[in-house]
Structure formats: structure tokens, C-alpha cells
N, C-alpha and C positions, 0 to 999 in steps of 0.2 A: 417242801410246807408239807406237811400231814394232808390226806383227800378230804374235802371238804365232806360229810353229810347231809345231806338235804332233805329235806319231807316235804312233798309238795300236795295240797293242800286243796280244791278245786279246778285243780284241769293236768294238762298231760307234762311230762317231766321237761317237752323245750322251754317250759322260762327260766331254767336254767342253765338253757344250752352256754353264755356271754362269761360263766364262771366256770374258770380255771380251776383244776386239782379236784374239781365233785364228782359226785354218785347217788343217783339217788335212793333215797331208801325207803322203807313205809312201817320203820319203827317210830312211831314221835317220843319214844324217851331216848330211843340211841341218836336225834337228830344232833349236828351240831351247826342248823340252822330250818328254820321254817317259809318256805314259802306260802303266798296266800296267793293266789292268782285273777285271773281278770274272768270278764263273767258279767251278770247281771246287776242290774245295782244294787246296792245297800239298803233297808225298806228303815224309811225314814221312823220307825216306831225308835232307834236306837239314838236318835237324837231331838225326841218331842219335836218333830213339826211332819204340819199335811203331806199328803203325796200330791207331786206335783203332775198337773195331766201329764208325762212328756216321761218320768220315771214308774221302771214299771222291773219287777222281783220275782227275786223265787224264794219264797219264805222259810221251807224245810230246808235247803241248802244254807241261809241268813242261820239258825236256829243252831243247826248243825257247825255253823266255822267259828261260828260265837265258843260253844263249847271248846272247839280245840282249844281258838286264843288263852280261851283262857288260861286250859291245860297250860301251853307251852310258857306264861305268862310263871304258874305257878313251879313249872317247871326251870324255868330260870333261862328259856333256851330265846339268841337271838331269835328276832324274826322280820319276816321282808316281805312288805306288802308294792304287788307290780298292779295295774291299771285299777280293780277297784278293790286288791287284794289294799292295794294303798289310802281307797279309802274306809273299805273297813278298820286297817288298822286305826285313821282319824277319828273314825268315833268310838272305837275303844279306849281311845284316848279321854276321852269325853269329848271329841269336836262335833263339829258338824260338818254335811257339806254343802254344795253349790251344785239345787236336784235340775239343772237344765244351762247349757251354754252354751254357744257356737263349738259347732270343735273346730280344735288347730290344724291347718294342714296335717296330713300325716308325717311329715316334716319339716320341722320347724326350730327357729335358733330358741335356748335360755340360754339366764346366764347365770354362774356362781357363785358360789361363797368366797368364796380364794381368786374370782377377780380370772375366768375362764367364759369364755359363751363354744358353745359346742351347741347340735343338731342331735332334735331327740323328737320319739314322734311320739303321736296317739293318736285312740281310737275308740275315745269316750267321751261321752255330752254331759257331766257330774266333775267336779274337782272336791281337793280337799278345801276343810277351809275351818282353820287351824282356832281362828282370832278369840273366839271365845273363852278360849283356855289364859290362864299366868302362863307370862310371859317363861318364865325359867320351863315349864312343859313341854314348849316345842320349839323346833330351832329350824329357817328355811335352809334348808343347802341349795336347791336352785330354784328355779323361778322363769315363769316369760313376761315378754310386757309387748303391750300393745297390736296384743294378738285376739286373744278372748273381747268381745263387742258386748255384754249381756251373760250377766250369773245371775237366774231366779232363783229364789227361796220356792219353800212347800207354797207361798199363796202368788207363786208370779211375781213377787218383788223384787226388785234389784236389791242383789246383797249390799254392793260399794265395797269389795271388796278389799283391801288395800295391797296385796300381787297376790299374782296368780302362783302358786303354792304346785312345783311339776314335781323338786323331790325331799320331803321334812321326814327330821331325826324327830321322834317321843321317845323319850329319855326314861322314863316315868314307867315304858311299857316297853323298853328297850324291844322297839320298834323304827327301824328304815324307812322308807314307805317313797316309792318312787313312783310317778303318776306315768310315768308314759313306760314303752316295750323294747329294753335295751334287744331284751334276747330279737325283735324284726330287725335289729338296722345291726347288725356284724358288722355292716360296709365298714363305718361311719368308728374309723380305728381311733380318735383319737376318743371320741364319747366313750368305747367299751373301753378302754384302758382308765377315762379316768373314773370308771363308778368300777371298773372293777377296785381303785383303788382305792376307791370313798368305802365299799365293801368291807374292805379289808381293815379298814383305818374304823372303822364301826364294828365289827368281828372282835377287837382288840382297846375298842372301847378308846377310841381317839378319835373319839366329837365332842 
């Protein structure tokens, strides 16, 4: 297998430590994969909602990453979003975000589209909410159940989310969005193996 060249946006190269046969590079144009990493919340102007009192953001970063995200799409480079990066992926696809929810325990169970139960991590109080999109524009690959107790929009109203998204695929923008942090739970071998296989399926356009 050839070495996967990865361009990191917004954070350190540790976000790809779970990806086999990979190396960080400094050129977007030469990348096989672009990773958008964790950090502050994504500003609600992306999805035209008021700012929740608990939402915090960095507008300079938002604007810079929006430009790079659109450039990656234009160059047809696959995109991986992790934590904040997953939420940016959702809004770049035209979706919305849960602006505030109870943060699940750092490690929690998730279920997958191919009937596997895994342990995933979470450190964030926001989440993807792609349910305003046409069904063909997103595919939920993993979700959690009975963990999130409330899901508030910018008006602090409950969003009544049909599923708590953990991993979502956005085909129109060639993006895989992982809410959790595989790079933080390398000891969860089954989860890491599954995520590696999922990433390969994504890169090989088999999702």
C-alpha cells in the first residue's frame, strides 16, 4: 500500500496517528487526504442560526478553514473531519449543528451501520445535525443511543434529533466526518481497526 499523504488543517499532526502508512505534508495540492481537526465551535453563521450562549468560536479560523475546505473540494481531495472538523464538514455540506448538548463520557458505546458495537471518545458539546439535508446527501455510519440528554439550537430550544450522529459520510463534498477522537483511544484496538477499514472504504469510494 502506498504512503497516504495527509494535509492537516487547524491542529497538530497527532490527529492522524491512528492512520497506517501515512505521512504529514505541507502542500494541499499534493495531499491524498485533508484532515480538519478539533478546536473551537464553528460559528452559526454557516447555518444561519443565532449564537447559543454556550457557543464559542474563532471567526478568523472559521474563514480560513472555509477557504481551504472549498479548495479541497475543488481539487477533488478526500476530506476527513475530526471533532470540530466533523461539525465543519456538516455545515459545509449544508447541514446544521446541535449548538449545545451534554458531553458524553469521554469513552462511550456507539453502534455502526454494519452492526458492530464499538467504544468511541468525545470531548465536545456540539454535534452534527444533517437532518435538514436531502437523504441522499448524507449517510450516518455510526451513532450513539441513550447518552445525550438534551440537544439545543441557537434559541436554546430542543432540536429533537432523530439520531445522535457519531460518524457521517457526505458524498457530495467527498467528506467523512468523525465526531470522536480515534487518535486519543489507540488502546481500543477494535475501534481503531474498524475506523481504519472505514477510512479505506471511503478513500476507495466504497461507502
